[in-house]
PQR file of N, CA, C, O and H, with PARSE charges and radii, in Angstrom:
ATOM      1  N   MET A   1      14.296  24.225 115.424 -0.4000 1.5000
ATOM      2  CA  MET A   1      15.328  23.703 114.531 -0.0000 2.0000
ATOM      3  C   MET A   1      16.666  23.959 115.195  0.5500 1.7000
ATOM      4  O   MET A   1      16.949  25.086 115.601 -0.5500 1.4000
ATOM      5  N   THR A   2      17.469  22.962 115.309 -0.4000 1.5000
ATOM      6  CA  THR A   2      18.751  23.154 115.955 -0.0000 2.0000
ATOM      7  C   THR A   2      19.699  23.955 115.133  0.5500 1.7000
ATOM      8  O   THR A   2      19.530  24.074 113.919 -0.5500 1.4000
ATOM      9  H   THR A   2      17.239  22.046 114.979  0.4000 1.0000
ATOM     10  N   ALA A   3      20.724  24.523 115.787 -0.4000 1.5000
ATOM     11  CA  ALA A   3      21.686  25.392 115.084 -0.0000 2.0000
ATOM     12  C   ALA A   3      22.441  24.564 113.986  0.5500 1.7000
ATOM     13  O   ALA A   3      22.700  25.033 112.877 -0.5500 1.4000
ATOM     14  H   ALA A   3      20.861  24.426 116.773  0.4000 1.0000
ATOM     15  N   LEU A   4      22.768  23.316 114.377 -0.4000 1.5000
ATOM     16  CA  LEU A   4      23.458  22.471 113.377 -0.0000 2.0000
ATOM     17  C   LEU A   4      22.620  22.226 112.136  0.5500 1.7000
ATOM     18  O   LEU A   4      23.126  22.239 111.014 -0.5500 1.4000
ATOM     19  H   LEU A   4      22.557  22.936 115.277  0.4000 1.0000
ATOM     20  N   ARG A   5      21.298  21.996 112.358 -0.4000 1.5000
ATOM     21  CA  ARG A   5      20.458  21.698 111.210 -0.0000 2.0000
ATOM     22  C   ARG A   5      20.291  22.975 110.363  0.5500 1.7000
ATOM     23  O   ARG A   5      20.294  22.884 109.136 -0.5500 1.4000
ATOM     24  H   ARG A   5      20.887  21.985 113.269  0.4000 1.0000
ATOM     25  N   ARG A   6      20.148  24.129 110.965 -0.4000 1.5000
ATOM     26  CA  ARG A   6      20.065  25.376 110.220 -0.0000 2.0000
ATOM     27  C   ARG A   6      21.313  25.655 109.466  0.5500 1.7000
ATOM     28  O   ARG A   6      21.271  26.146 108.338 -0.5500 1.4000
ATOM     29  H   ARG A   6      20.146  24.203 111.963  0.4000 1.0000
ATOM     30  N   PHE A   7      22.483  25.336 110.097 -0.4000 1.5000
ATOM     31  CA  PHE A   7      23.817  25.514 109.383 -0.0000 2.0000
ATOM     32  C   PHE A   7      23.846  24.624 108.206  0.5500 1.7000
ATOM     33  O   PHE A   7      24.249  25.040 107.120 -0.5500 1.4000
ATOM     34  H   PHE A   7      22.517  24.937 111.014  0.4000 1.0000
ATOM     35  N   GLY A   8      23.433  23.412 108.383 -0.4000 1.5000
ATOM     36  CA  GLY A   8      23.477  22.462 107.161 -0.0000 2.0000
ATOM     37  C   GLY A   8      22.436  22.879 106.091  0.5500 1.7000
ATOM     38  O   GLY A   8      22.685  22.705 104.898 -0.5500 1.4000
ATOM     39  H   GLY A   8      23.106  23.074 109.266  0.4000 1.0000
ATOM     40  N   ALA A   9      21.345  23.393 106.485 -0.4000 1.5000
ATOM     41  CA  ALA A   9      20.301  23.776 105.543 -0.0000 2.0000
ATOM     42  C   ALA A   9      20.846  25.017 104.729  0.5500 1.7000
ATOM     43  O   ALA A   9      20.642  25.145 103.522 -0.5500 1.4000
ATOM     44  H   ALA A   9      21.143  23.533 107.454  0.4000 1.0000
ATOM     45  N   PHE A  10      21.559  25.920 105.498 -0.4000 1.5000
ATOM     46  CA  PHE A  10      22.087  27.094 104.783 -0.0000 2.0000
ATOM     47  C   PHE A  10      23.081  26.695 103.704  0.5500 1.7000
ATOM     48  O   PHE A  10      23.004  27.185 102.577 -0.5500 1.4000
ATOM     49  H   PHE A  10      21.725  25.815 106.479  0.4000 1.0000
ATOM     50  N   TRP A  11      24.045  25.780 104.047 -0.4000 1.5000
ATOM     51  CA  TRP A  11      25.057  25.378 103.152 -0.0000 2.0000
ATOM     52  C   TRP A  11      24.474  24.583 101.944  0.5500 1.7000
ATOM     53  O   TRP A  11      24.954  24.681 100.815 -0.5500 1.4000
ATOM     54  H   TRP A  11      24.108  25.382 104.962  0.4000 1.0000
ATOM     55  N   TYR A  12      23.433  23.806 102.243 -0.4000 1.5000
ATOM     56  CA  TYR A  12      22.773  23.033 101.182 -0.0000 2.0000
ATOM     57  C   TYR A  12      22.166  24.052 100.214  0.5500 1.7000
ATOM     58  O   TYR A  12      22.399  23.960  99.008 -0.5500 1.4000
ATOM     59  H   TYR A  12      23.043  23.726 103.160  0.4000 1.0000
ATOM     60  N   ASP A  13      21.437  24.965 100.687 -0.4000 1.5000
ATOM     61  CA  ASP A  13      20.760  25.996  99.845 -0.0000 2.0000
ATOM     62  C   ASP A  13      21.804  26.832  99.110  0.5500 1.7000
ATOM     63  O   ASP A  13      21.604  27.177  97.945 -0.5500 1.4000
ATOM     64  H   ASP A  13      21.248  25.039 101.667  0.4000 1.0000
ATOM     65  N   PHE A  14      22.930  27.169  99.780 -0.4000 1.5000
ATOM     66  CA  PHE A  14      23.930  28.001  99.185 -0.0000 2.0000
ATOM     67  C   PHE A  14      24.687  27.292  98.072  0.5500 1.7000
ATOM     68  O   PHE A  14      24.960  27.885  97.029 -0.5500 1.4000
ATOM     69  H   PHE A  14      23.092  26.888 100.727  0.4000 1.0000
ATOM     70  N   ILE A  15      25.023  26.037  98.288 -0.4000 1.5000
ATOM     71  CA  ILE A  15      25.768  25.315  97.276 -0.0000 2.0000
ATOM     72  C   ILE A  15      24.925  24.780  96.239  0.5500 1.7000
ATOM     73  O   ILE A  15      25.211  25.015  95.065 -0.5500 1.4000
ATOM     74  H   ILE A  15      24.801  25.555  99.136  0.4000 1.0000
ATOM     75  N   ILE A  16      23.829  24.026  96.567 -0.4000 1.5000
ATOM     76  CA  ILE A  16      22.935  23.486  95.560 -0.0000 2.0000
ATOM     77  C   ILE A  16      22.071  24.509  94.922  0.5500 1.7000
ATOM     78  O   ILE A  16      21.922  24.537  93.700 -0.5500 1.4000
ATOM     79  H   ILE A  16      23.597  23.836  97.521  0.4000 1.0000
ATOM     80  N   GLY A  17      21.482  25.375  95.748 -0.4000 1.5000
ATOM     81  CA  GLY A  17      20.699  26.481  95.182 -0.0000 2.0000
ATOM     82  C   GLY A  17      19.528  25.962  94.333  0.5500 1.7000
ATOM     83  O   GLY A  17      18.838  24.994  94.653 -0.5500 1.4000
ATOM     84  H   GLY A  17      21.603  25.353  96.740  0.4000 1.0000
ATOM     85  N   ASP A  18      19.372  26.693  93.228 -0.4000 1.5000
ATOM     86  CA  ASP A  18      18.223  26.371  92.394 -0.0000 2.0000
ATOM     87  C   ASP A  18      18.519  25.191  91.383  0.5500 1.7000
ATOM     88  O   ASP A  18      17.605  24.489  90.951 -0.5500 1.4000
ATOM     89  H   ASP A  18      19.933  27.479  92.968  0.4000 1.0000
ATOM     90  N   ASP A  19      19.785  25.014  91.042 -0.4000 1.5000
ATOM     91  CA  ASP A  19      20.125  24.031  90.046 -0.0000 2.0000
ATOM     92  C   ASP A  19      21.180  23.074  90.497  0.5500 1.7000
ATOM     93  O   ASP A  19      22.355  23.434  90.556 -0.5500 1.4000
ATOM     94  H   ASP A  19      20.528  25.584  91.393  0.4000 1.0000
ATOM     95  N   TRP A  20      20.814  21.912  90.806 -0.4000 1.5000
ATOM     96  CA  TRP A  20      21.772  20.876  91.336 -0.0000 2.0000
ATOM     97  C   TRP A  20      22.722  20.465  90.204  0.5500 1.7000
ATOM     98  O   TRP A  20      23.816  19.978  90.486 -0.5500 1.4000
ATOM     99  H   TRP A  20      19.859  21.619  90.758  0.4000 1.0000
ATOM    100  N   ARG A  21      22.345  20.642  88.946 -0.4000 1.5000
ATOM    101  CA  ARG A  21      23.190  20.275  87.875 -0.0000 2.0000
ATOM    102  C   ARG A  21      24.522  21.132  87.833  0.5500 1.7000
ATOM    103  O   ARG A  21      25.616  20.638  87.559 -0.5500 1.4000
ATOM    104  H   ARG A  21      21.456  21.037  88.717  0.4000 1.0000
ATOM    105  N   VAL A  22      24.335  22.361  88.108 -0.4000 1.5000
ATOM    106  CA  VAL A  22      25.478  23.283  88.142 -0.0000 2.0000
ATOM    107  C   VAL A  22      26.451  22.898  89.262  0.5500 1.7000
ATOM    108  O   VAL A  22      27.669  22.838  89.096 -0.5500 1.4000
ATOM    109  H   VAL A  22      23.446  22.763  88.330  0.4000 1.0000
ATOM    110  N   ALA A  23      25.814  22.640  90.422 -0.4000 1.5000
ATOM    111  CA  ALA A  23      26.700  22.253  91.602 -0.0000 2.0000
ATOM    112  C   ALA A  23      27.411  20.924  91.303  0.5500 1.7000
ATOM    113  O   ALA A  23      28.583  20.777  91.649 -0.5500 1.4000
ATOM    114  H   ALA A  23      24.824  22.688  90.556  0.4000 1.0000
ATOM    115  N   ALA A  24      26.752  19.977  90.686 -0.4000 1.5000
ATOM    116  CA  ALA A  24      27.408  18.720  90.317 -0.0000 2.0000
ATOM    117  C   ALA A  24      28.503  18.959  89.238  0.5500 1.7000
ATOM    118  O   ALA A  24      29.560  18.328  89.273 -0.5500 1.4000
ATOM    119  H   ALA A  24      25.799  20.096  90.405  0.4000 1.0000
ATOM    120  N   GLY A  25      28.241  19.843  88.318 -0.4000 1.5000
ATOM    121  CA  GLY A  25      29.202  20.112  87.275 -0.0000 2.0000
ATOM    122  C   GLY A  25      30.437  20.733  87.850  0.5500 1.7000
ATOM    123  O   GLY A  25      31.542  20.377  87.440 -0.5500 1.4000
ATOM    124  H   GLY A  25      27.383  20.356  88.290  0.4000 1.0000
ATOM    125  N   VAL A  26      30.298  21.692  88.826 -0.4000 1.5000
ATOM    126  CA  VAL A  26      31.471  22.238  89.520 -0.0000 2.0000
ATOM    127  C   VAL A  26      32.222  21.203  90.204  0.5500 1.7000
ATOM    128  O   VAL A  26      33.447  21.198  90.080 -0.5500 1.4000
ATOM    129  H   VAL A  26      29.401  21.981  89.159  0.4000 1.0000
ATOM    130  N   VAL A  27      31.617  20.293  90.938 -0.4000 1.5000
ATOM    131  CA  VAL A  27      32.351  19.311  91.660 -0.0000 2.0000
ATOM    132  C   VAL A  27      33.096  18.409  90.670  0.5500 1.7000
ATOM    133  O   VAL A  27      34.233  18.030  90.951 -0.5500 1.4000
ATOM    134  H   VAL A  27      30.622  20.297  91.038  0.4000 1.0000
ATOM    135  N   ILE A  28      32.507  18.051  89.528 -0.4000 1.5000
ATOM    136  CA  ILE A  28      33.127  17.252  88.490 -0.0000 2.0000
ATOM    137  C   ILE A  28      34.317  18.022  87.958  0.5500 1.7000
ATOM    138  O   ILE A  28      35.407  17.467  87.821 -0.5500 1.4000
ATOM    139  H   ILE A  28      31.584  18.359  89.299  0.4000 1.0000
ATOM    140  N   ALA A  29      34.108  19.362  87.642 -0.4000 1.5000
ATOM    141  CA  ALA A  29      35.210  20.113  87.087 -0.0000 2.0000
ATOM    142  C   ALA A  29      36.356  20.201  88.053  0.5500 1.7000
ATOM    143  O   ALA A  29      37.495  20.112  87.595 -0.5500 1.4000
ATOM    144  H   ALA A  29      33.223  19.813  87.753  0.4000 1.0000
ATOM    145  N   PHE A  30      36.177  20.365  89.310 -0.4000 1.5000
ATOM    146  CA  PHE A  30      37.256  20.364  90.279 -0.0000 2.0000
ATOM    147  C   PHE A  30      37.961  19.059  90.314  0.5500 1.7000
ATOM    148  O   PHE A  30      39.190  19.029  90.370 -0.5500 1.4000
ATOM    149  H   PHE A  30      35.252  20.437  89.682  0.4000 1.0000
ATOM    150  N   GLY A  31      37.237  17.970  90.286 -0.4000 1.5000
ATOM    151  CA  GLY A  31      37.854  16.653  90.266 -0.0000 2.0000
ATOM    152  C   GLY A  31      38.663  16.455  88.976  0.5500 1.7000
ATOM    153  O   GLY A  31      39.777  15.935  89.036 -0.5500 1.4000
ATOM    154  H   GLY A  31      36.239  17.994  90.241  0.4000 1.0000
ATOM    155  N   LEU A  32      38.147  16.846  87.849 -0.4000 1.5000
ATOM    156  CA  LEU A  32      38.857  16.701  86.572 -0.0000 2.0000
ATOM    157  C   LEU A  32      40.115  17.549  86.550  0.5500 1.7000
ATOM    158  O   LEU A  32      41.165  17.121  86.070 -0.5500 1.4000
ATOM    159  H   LEU A  32      37.242  17.269  87.800  0.4000 1.0000
ATOM    160  N   ALA A  33      39.985  18.818  87.104 -0.4000 1.5000
ATOM    161  CA  ALA A  33      41.151  19.643  87.173 -0.0000 2.0000
ATOM    162  C   ALA A  33      42.232  19.072  88.035  0.5500 1.7000
ATOM    163  O   ALA A  33      43.411  19.196  87.705 -0.5500 1.4000
ATOM    164  H   ALA A  33      39.132  19.166  87.494  0.4000 1.0000
ATOM    165  N   ALA A  34      41.877  18.460  89.110 -0.4000 1.5000
ATOM    166  CA  ALA A  34      42.784  17.788  90.017 -0.0000 2.0000
ATOM    167  C   ALA A  34      43.465  16.603  89.287  0.5500 1.7000
ATOM    168  O   ALA A  34      44.671  16.395  89.423 -0.5500 1.4000
ATOM    169  H   ALA A  34      40.918  18.359  89.378  0.4000 1.0000
ATOM    170  N   MET A  35      42.698  15.857  88.537 -0.4000 1.5000
ATOM    171  CA  MET A  35      43.317  14.719  87.797 -0.0000 2.0000
ATOM    172  C   MET A  35      44.241  15.229  86.751  0.5500 1.7000
ATOM    173  O   MET A  35      45.319  14.658  86.589 -0.5500 1.4000
ATOM    174  H   MET A  35      41.718  16.026  88.426  0.4000 1.0000
ATOM    175  N   VAL A  36      43.906  16.271  86.018 -0.4000 1.5000
ATOM    176  CA  VAL A  36      44.740  16.813  84.986 -0.0000 2.0000
ATOM    177  C   VAL A  36      46.048  17.353  85.576  0.5500 1.7000
ATOM    178  O   VAL A  36      47.122  17.151  85.008 -0.5500 1.4000
ATOM    179  H   VAL A  36      43.030  16.735  86.150  0.4000 1.0000
ATOM    180  N   ALA A  37      45.948  18.043  86.723 -0.4000 1.5000
ATOM    181  CA  ALA A  37      47.125  18.585  87.356 -0.0000 2.0000
ATOM    182  C   ALA A  37      48.020  17.487  87.930  0.5500 1.7000
ATOM    183  O   ALA A  37      49.240  17.635  87.997 -0.5500 1.4000
ATOM    184  H   ALA A  37      45.075  18.207  87.184  0.4000 1.0000
ATOM    185  N   ALA A  38      47.376  16.356  88.353 -0.4000 1.5000
ATOM    186  CA  ALA A  38      48.137  15.212  88.911 -0.0000 2.0000
ATOM    187  C   ALA A  38      49.051  14.591  87.877  0.5500 1.7000
ATOM    188  O   ALA A  38      50.125  14.090  88.212 -0.5500 1.4000
ATOM    189  H   ALA A  38      46.385  16.235  88.299  0.4000 1.0000
ATOM    190  N   VAL A  39      48.624  14.620  86.599 -0.4000 1.5000
ATOM    191  CA  VAL A  39      49.422  13.992  85.571 -0.0000 2.0000
ATOM    192  C   VAL A  39      50.373  14.989  84.891  0.5500 1.7000
ATOM    193  O   VAL A  39      51.064  14.666  83.925 -0.5500 1.4000
ATOM    194  H   VAL A  39      47.751  15.026  86.327  0.4000 1.0000
ATOM    195  N   GLY A  40      50.378  16.266  85.462 -0.4000 1.5000
ATOM    196  CA  GLY A  40      51.325  17.214  84.948 -0.0000 2.0000
ATOM    197  C   GLY A  40      50.782  18.212  83.981  0.5500 1.7000
ATOM    198  O   GLY A  40      51.524  19.050  83.469 -0.5500 1.4000
ATOM    199  H   GLY A  40      49.817  16.528  86.247  0.4000 1.0000
ATOM    200  N   GLY A  41      49.496  18.145  83.715 -0.4000 1.5000
ATOM    201  CA  GLY A  41      48.874  19.072  82.731 -0.0000 2.0000
ATOM    202  C   GLY A  41      48.417  20.354  83.399  0.5500 1.7000
ATOM    203  O   GLY A  41      48.464  20.491  84.622 -0.5500 1.4000
ATOM    204  H   GLY A  41      48.893  17.464  84.131  0.4000 1.0000
ATOM    205  N   PRO A  42      47.973  21.289  82.574 -0.5600 1.5000
ATOM    206  CA  PRO A  42      47.451  22.554  83.152  0.2800 2.0000
ATOM    207  C   PRO A  42      46.076  22.393  83.649  0.5500 1.7000
ATOM    208  O   PRO A  42      45.116  22.565  82.898 -0.5500 1.4000
ATOM    209  N   GLY A  43      45.939  22.057  84.940 -0.4000 1.5000
ATOM    210  CA  GLY A  43      44.599  21.834  85.517 -0.0000 2.0000
ATOM    211  C   GLY A  43      43.733  23.057  85.608  0.5500 1.7000
ATOM    212  O   GLY A  43      42.505  22.963  85.635 -0.5500 1.4000
ATOM    213  H   GLY A  43      46.719  21.917  85.550  0.4000 1.0000
ATOM    214  N   TRP A  44      44.385  24.232  85.658 -0.4000 1.5000
ATOM    215  CA  TRP A  44      43.576  25.469  85.858 -0.0000 2.0000
ATOM    216  C   TRP A  44      42.736  25.742  84.652  0.5500 1.7000
ATOM    217  O   TRP A  44      41.764  26.484  84.793 -0.5500 1.4000
ATOM    218  H   TRP A  44      45.381  24.308  85.637  0.4000 1.0000
ATOM    219  N   VAL A  45      43.010  25.213  83.453 -0.4000 1.5000
ATOM    220  CA  VAL A  45      42.276  25.430  82.256 -0.0000 2.0000
ATOM    221  C   VAL A  45      40.843  24.819  82.339  0.5500 1.7000
ATOM    222  O   VAL A  45      39.890  25.333  81.754 -0.5500 1.4000
ATOM    223  H   VAL A  45      43.800  24.610  83.339  0.4000 1.0000
ATOM    224  N   VAL A  46      40.749  23.715  83.084 -0.4000 1.5000
ATOM    225  CA  VAL A  46      39.494  22.954  83.106 -0.0000 2.0000
ATOM    226  C   VAL A  46      38.397  23.791  83.775  0.5500 1.7000
ATOM    227  O   VAL A  46      37.268  23.770  83.286 -0.5500 1.4000
ATOM    228  H   VAL A  46      41.524  23.297  83.559  0.4000 1.0000
ATOM    229  N   VAL A  47      38.654  24.508  84.834 -0.4000 1.5000
ATOM    230  CA  VAL A  47      37.576  25.184  85.559 -0.0000 2.0000
ATOM    231  C   VAL A  47      36.970  26.328  84.755  0.5500 1.7000
ATOM    232  O   VAL A  47      35.743  26.413  84.703 -0.5500 1.4000
ATOM    233  H   VAL A  47      39.571  24.526  85.231  0.4000 1.0000
ATOM    234  N   PRO A  48      37.757  27.236  84.108 -0.5600 1.5000
ATOM    235  CA  PRO A  48      37.124  28.246  83.301  0.2800 2.0000
ATOM    236  C   PRO A  48      36.250  27.642  82.138  0.5500 1.7000
ATOM    237  O   PRO A  48      35.175  28.148  81.818 -0.5500 1.4000
ATOM    238  N   LEU A  49      36.741  26.608  81.570 -0.4000 1.5000
ATOM    239  CA  LEU A  49      35.989  25.999  80.421 -0.0000 2.0000
ATOM    240  C   LEU A  49      34.698  25.360  80.998  0.5500 1.7000
ATOM    241  O   LEU A  49      33.641  25.405  80.369 -0.5500 1.4000
ATOM    242  H   LEU A  49      37.614  26.196  81.830  0.4000 1.0000
ATOM    243  N   ALA A  50      34.804  24.786  82.164 -0.4000 1.5000
ATOM    244  CA  ALA A  50      33.600  24.209  82.753 -0.0000 2.0000
ATOM    245  C   ALA A  50      32.612  25.247  83.118  0.5500 1.7000
ATOM    246  O   ALA A  50      31.412  25.051  82.927 -0.5500 1.4000
ATOM    247  H   ALA A  50      35.662  24.749  82.675  0.4000 1.0000
ATOM    248  N   VAL A  51      33.080  26.390  83.656 -0.4000 1.5000
ATOM    249  CA  VAL A  51      32.173  27.457  83.968 -0.0000 2.0000
ATOM    250  C   VAL A  51      31.451  27.990  82.709  0.5500 1.7000
ATOM    251  O   VAL A  51      30.251  28.259  82.751 -0.5500 1.4000
ATOM    252  H   VAL A  51      34.055  26.550  83.812  0.4000 1.0000
ATOM    253  N   ALA A  52      32.165  28.136  81.626 -0.4000 1.5000
ATOM    254  CA  ALA A  52      31.591  28.595  80.326 -0.0000 2.0000
ATOM    255  C   ALA A  52      30.513  27.605  79.904  0.5500 1.7000
ATOM    256  O   ALA A  52      29.436  28.015  79.472 -0.5500 1.4000
ATOM    257  H   ALA A  52      33.140  27.917  81.592  0.4000 1.0000
ATOM    258  N   VAL A  53      30.784  26.318  80.022 -0.4000 1.5000
ATOM    259  CA  VAL A  53      29.849  25.285  79.549 -0.0000 2.0000
ATOM    260  C   VAL A  53      28.641  25.249  80.479  0.5500 1.7000
ATOM    261  O   VAL A  53      27.507  25.193  80.003 -0.5500 1.4000
ATOM    262  H   VAL A  53      31.659  25.985  80.373  0.4000 1.0000
ATOM    263  N   LEU A  54      28.853  25.280  81.763 -0.4000 1.5000
ATOM    264  CA  LEU A  54      27.781  25.185  82.699 -0.0000 2.0000
ATOM    265  C   LEU A  54      26.854  26.421  82.640  0.5500 1.7000
ATOM    266  O   LEU A  54      25.630  26.304  82.707 -0.5500 1.4000
ATOM    267  H   LEU A  54      29.774  25.325  82.149  0.4000 1.0000
ATOM    268  N   LEU A  55      27.476  27.592  82.515 -0.4000 1.5000
ATOM    269  CA  LEU A  55      26.644  28.793  82.420 -0.0000 2.0000
ATOM    270  C   LEU A  55      25.811  28.763  81.115  0.5500 1.7000
ATOM    271  O   LEU A  55      24.625  29.089  81.157 -0.5500 1.4000
ATOM    272  H   LEU A  55      28.470  27.687  82.460  0.4000 1.0000
ATOM    273  N   THR A  56      26.366  28.402  80.022 -0.4000 1.5000
ATOM    274  CA  THR A  56      25.653  28.298  78.790 -0.0000 2.0000
ATOM    275  C   THR A  56      24.493  27.310  78.883  0.5500 1.7000
ATOM    276  O   THR A  56      23.377  27.603  78.454 -0.5500 1.4000
ATOM    277  H   THR A  56      27.330  28.136  79.988  0.4000 1.0000
ATOM    278  N   ALA A  57      24.767  26.162  79.436 -0.4000 1.5000
ATOM    279  CA  ALA A  57      23.781  25.108  79.573 -0.0000 2.0000
ATOM    280  C   ALA A  57      22.620  25.628  80.559  0.5500 1.7000
ATOM    281  O   ALA A  57      21.433  25.421  80.309 -0.5500 1.4000
ATOM    282  H   ALA A  57      25.674  25.925  79.784  0.4000 1.0000
ATOM    283  N   SER A  58      23.028  26.267  81.610 -0.4000 1.5000
ATOM    284  CA  SER A  58      22.027  26.762  82.590 -0.0000 2.0000
ATOM    285  C   SER A  58      21.120  27.830  81.963  0.5500 1.7000
ATOM    286  O   SER A  58      19.905  27.805  82.155 -0.5500 1.4000
ATOM    287  H   SER A  58      23.992  26.435  81.813  0.4000 1.0000
ATOM    288  N   VAL A  59      21.707  28.755  81.223 -0.4000 1.5000
ATOM    289  CA  VAL A  59      20.880  29.805  80.599 -0.0000 2.0000
ATOM    290  C   VAL A  59      20.058  29.177  79.470  0.5500 1.7000
ATOM    291  O   VAL A  59      18.922  29.602  79.263 -0.5500 1.4000
ATOM    292  H   VAL A  59      22.694  28.776  81.067  0.4000 1.0000
ATOM    293  N   TRP A  60      20.553  28.224  78.756 -0.4000 1.5000
ATOM    294  CA  TRP A  60      19.774  27.603  77.705 -0.0000 2.0000
ATOM    295  C   TRP A  60      18.570  26.837  78.329  0.5500 1.7000
ATOM    296  O   TRP A  60      17.460  26.906  77.803 -0.5500 1.4000
ATOM    297  H   TRP A  60      21.476  27.878  78.924  0.4000 1.0000
ATOM    298  N   ARG A  61      18.799  26.104  79.457 -0.4000 1.5000
ATOM    299  CA  ARG A  61      17.716  25.444  80.104 -0.0000 2.0000
ATOM    300  C   ARG A  61      16.616  26.415  80.636  0.5500 1.7000
ATOM    301  O   ARG A  61      15.417  26.170  80.502 -0.5500 1.4000
ATOM    302  H   ARG A  61      19.701  26.048  79.885  0.4000 1.0000
ATOM    303  N   ALA A  62      17.103  27.538  81.252 -0.4000 1.5000
ATOM    304  CA  ALA A  62      16.198  28.525  81.841 -0.0000 2.0000
ATOM    305  C   ALA A  62      15.384  29.273  80.786  0.5500 1.7000
ATOM    306  O   ALA A  62      14.249  29.670  81.047 -0.5500 1.4000
ATOM    307  H   ALA A  62      18.077  27.737  81.362  0.4000 1.0000
ATOM    308  N   SER A  63      15.971  29.473  79.569 -0.4000 1.5000
ATOM    309  CA  SER A  63      15.281  30.236  78.515 -0.0000 2.0000
ATOM    310  C   SER A  63      14.255  29.370  77.843  0.5500 1.7000
ATOM    311  O   SER A  63      13.221  29.875  77.406 -0.5500 1.4000
ATOM    312  H   SER A  63      16.894  29.150  79.357  0.4000 1.0000
ATOM    313  N   GLY A  64      14.504  28.067  77.742 -0.4000 1.5000
ATOM    314  CA  GLY A  64      13.650  27.038  77.201 -0.0000 2.0000
ATOM    315  C   GLY A  64      12.508  27.566  76.297  0.5500 1.7000
ATOM    316  O   GLY A  64      12.415  28.773  76.076 -0.5500 1.4000
ATOM    317  H   GLY A  64      15.344  27.656  78.097  0.4000 1.0000
ATOM    318  N   PRO A  65      11.660  26.691  75.784 -0.5600 1.5000
ATOM    319  CA  PRO A  65      10.577  27.154  74.939  0.2800 2.0000
ATOM    320  C   PRO A  65       9.505  27.863  75.837  0.5500 1.7000
ATOM    321  O   PRO A  65       9.121  27.372  76.899 -0.5500 1.4000
ATOM    322  N   SER A  66       9.077  28.982  75.363 -0.4000 1.5000
ATOM    323  CA  SER A  66       8.086  29.751  76.090 -0.0000 2.0000
ATOM    324  C   SER A  66       6.847  29.923  75.378  0.5500 1.7000
ATOM    325  O   SER A  66       5.925  30.558  75.889 -0.5500 1.4000
ATOM    326  H   SER A  66       9.389  29.381  74.501  0.4000 1.0000
TER
END
């Protein structure tokens, strides 16, 4: 395996990890925060709220019916 391929595999595993939904949610939250800041709003508020929602959803999915 080439060094570049291993490097890419590391970052894929590090960013995507076990739950691609959380990674996608973080990307969406950053984009939304940038849009809010671009129109003059408090963009920093978006990320903590997104983290709370994403964490709650992730724990809820993981605990699921047993």
